[in-house]
C-alpha positions as CSV (number, residue, x, y, z in Angstrom):
1,X,68.9,107.1,-2.5
2,X,66.3,109.7,-2.9
3,X,63.9,107.2,-4.3
4,X,64.5,104.8,-1.3
5,X,64.2,107.6,1.2
6,X,60.9,108.9,-0.2
7,X,59.7,105.4,-0.5
8,X,60.2,104.8,3.2
9,X,58.6,108.1,4.0
10,X,55.5,107.5,1.9
11,X,55.2,103.9,3.4
12,X,55.4,105.3,7.0
13,X,52.7,107.9,6.2
14,X,50.4,105.3,4.6
15,X,51.1,102.8,7.4
16,X,49.9,105.3,10.1
17,X,46.9,106.1,8.0
18,X,46.0,102.4,7.4
19,X,46.6,101.6,11.0
20,X,44.1,104.2,12.1
21,X,41.5,103.0,9.5
22,X,42.0,99.3,10.3
23,X,41.7,99.9,14.0
24,X,38.3,101.4,13.4
25,X,37.1,98.3,11.5
26,X,38.8,95.5,13.5
27,X,38.7,96.5,17.2
28,X,41.7,95.8,19.3
29,X,41.0,93.4,22.1
30,X,42.7,91.3,24.5
31,X,41.4,88.6,26.7
32,X,42.9,86.8,29.7
33,X,42.9,83.1,29.2
34,X,43.4,80.7,32.2
35,X,44.4,77.3,31.3
36,X,42.7,74.3,33.2
37,X,44.7,72.6,36.0
38,X,47.9,74.5,35.7
39,X,46.2,77.9,36.3
40,X,48.6,79.5,33.7
41,X,47.4,82.8,32.6
42,X,48.2,84.6,29.3
43,X,46.8,87.4,27.3
44,X,45.3,86.6,23.8
45,X,45.2,89.6,21.5
46,X,44.5,90.6,18.0
47,X,47.4,93.1,17.6
48,X,49.5,91.2,15.2
49,X,46.5,90.8,12.9
50,X,45.9,94.5,12.9
51,X,49.6,95.5,12.2
52,X,50.0,92.9,9.5
53,X,46.8,93.9,7.7
54,X,47.8,97.7,7.9
55,X,51.4,97.0,6.7
56,X,50.1,94.9,3.8
57,X,47.6,97.5,2.7
58,X,50.1,100.3,3.0
59,X,52.8,98.4,1.2
60,X,50.3,97.8,-1.8
61,X,49.2,101.3,-1.9
62,X,52.8,102.6,-1.7
63,X,53.8,100.4,-4.7
64,X,50.7,101.6,-6.7
65,X,51.6,105.2,-5.9
66,X,55.3,104.6,-7.0
67,X,54.2,102.9,-10.1
68,X,51.8,105.8,-11.0
69,X,54.2,108.6,-10.2
70,X,57.4,107.1,-11.7
71,X,55.9,106.1,-15.0
């Protein structure tokens, strides 16, 4: 139970740090897109890309840290 709790804690800390770094590289943006005749408007953002990239990097680094510290 301690291992799972510490894994989640380290993953959370790494995720917040990676999120800050990734937002410096990949600037968050949103654009209002208006579709032709129907005049439908919706926002197009790159937020899912930023969150996915941050989570992937933090997950990899957390596994590396656990492998190094537990072996």
